[in-house]
N, C-alpha and C positions, 0 to 999 in steps of 0.2 A: 598482705593482700592476695587473694588467690588469682593466681591466673586463668584466663578462660581459655581453654584450650578450644582452637575451631581444625576442622577437617583441611588440610592443605588443598589449595584451587588448583584443582587440574589446567591448565595450560592449555593451548592449542599448537601443535607443530604448524609448521606452513602446509607440511602437506595434508594433515587433515585439515585445516581450514581450506584448500583447494581441492579436496574432495568433497567435503560441503557445499565449496561456492557449485560446484558440476550438479550434484544431487538439487540444489535446491534451486537451479538456474532457471528449470519451468515454474516454479510455484512465483519465484521475484520478478518473474516477466505479467504472472500474470498479476499480480498484484501491481506494478504497476502498471499495465494497459488496463486494469478498472478505473488505475486515477487520469490517467492522460486520454484514454479512449482512440486512441492513435497508436496500432503497432509498432513502426517504426521510432516514433518519438519515446514508446515504450524499451524498445530494446534500446536506443541511446543512452536512455535515463539508467535500465540494468546495467548495461555495460563500464559506465561513470562507477555508478554505483559499487561494484564490484571492483574496479581499480581503485578508487575509493577506501575501500576496506581494507584492501590488500597492503596498500600503503599506509593505513595507521592499526596495521595489524597486533601493532606492538600495545595498543592501549586497550584492545578487549582482555577485560577481568578475567572471564574462565571458559572453557569447552560449552559449559552449558547453556552459558548464554548466548552462543555464537548463533543460531537462528535468530533471536529476537534481534540482536547489531546487528544482522544483516538485514531484515528486513525495517529497523531504524531507517539506514542507510539510503535504502529501495525508495523509504516512502519521501525522505527530506528529498532526495535529488528529484522524483518524478514531480514536487511541488516546485522546486525551483527552477527545472526546466520547462513546466510549465505558466510560471509567470514570468520568464526571460523574453525580454525585447529581443529579442532575435528568431522567437518561433513563428513572428509573424512574416519572414521572408523565405519560410521553409512552405514548400508544396505540401499541405498535411491529405494521406489517403486515408479516409474514414472508414473503419469498418462498421456497420449499420448494426451487427448483433454477435455475441459472444453465444455459440453456442453451447448448453452444460454438457457434460459426459453422460447423461443417462436424463432421459425424461420423466419427471415425473409425474404419476395421473392428475394430481391436483394442478398442474401448470399451466400457466395461462398458453393462450393460442397465441398465435405469432403473429397478429395483429398489436395483441396486448403488450408481448413482449416487446415491440418494438416501438408502443406508447411509453413501455414503461425506462427503456434507452434512451431514448430525444429527451426526456425530461433528466433522466439522470445526467444526461451529458450537457444538460442547460445547469447545471449546480456549478457553484463556482469549485474552483477548484479546493478547497482547503474543506467545504464541507464533502466535497467529495471523496475527499481520503479520510476523513472522519467516518462517513457512514461504511466506506471497503473495509476498514477496521476495525470497525464494533461491530456492524449487523453480518458482513459477507464472512468476516476471520472470526468474529466472536472474542476480539479482546476487550478486559474493560477496559473502563474510561484511564484509570491511570494508567494502564499501558501505552494507551491510544497518545495522553497528553504526551510522556514520553519521546513517543515517536514521533510527532508532529512539533515537538520542542514548546508546547500552549497549557498554562493551567488549566488541572480540569474544567472547571468553572466554562471556560472558553469551550472546550470541548464538548461539554453538555450542550452550551448554544448553539454551535452549530450542526451537532445533532439536534435538537428540535429545531433551527427553522428548515432545515432541509428537509426533514420528513414533513413540517407542515407545506413545504413547497412544493414538492412530490406529491401530496396527497391530490391540494391545488390544481395542481397542471394535472395529473389522471382523473380529477372527476369532471374536470374541462373536456379532458379528450372524449 
């Protein structure tokens, strides 16, 4: 029987992982904020996710998969934080709008953006996570399913329900 040769997997050293975490921190914070819609909670979720990632760094399969692995931990921590019963004891500081880096010529005006943000905030956290990962970060359904630890059919259902709800709320706005 012929053996199958595979390229050696490049493991990520602690120094490289630390640099990667520092470089990707703004992206991970943005991801957590899009799911949680609350900056202090997003900062907490990102910090806890980075701590969990650091403690479980031996489980990482390869250097190439590290960014996906980190995002997955941030998504799971954001969803976990959102569903925590302790969350109601915090005094939330809500941000009403995320300002994009550059204004697109076809971007909606301020009032329309606020309607979109408010409708998005009313989505359940699992639907919001699916929308952010699939429509905002362009992950395929299979990758979203891995990140949120749900079957692909469930992710499709969450996306379908979220988009229907957003359309209904924006039509009424």
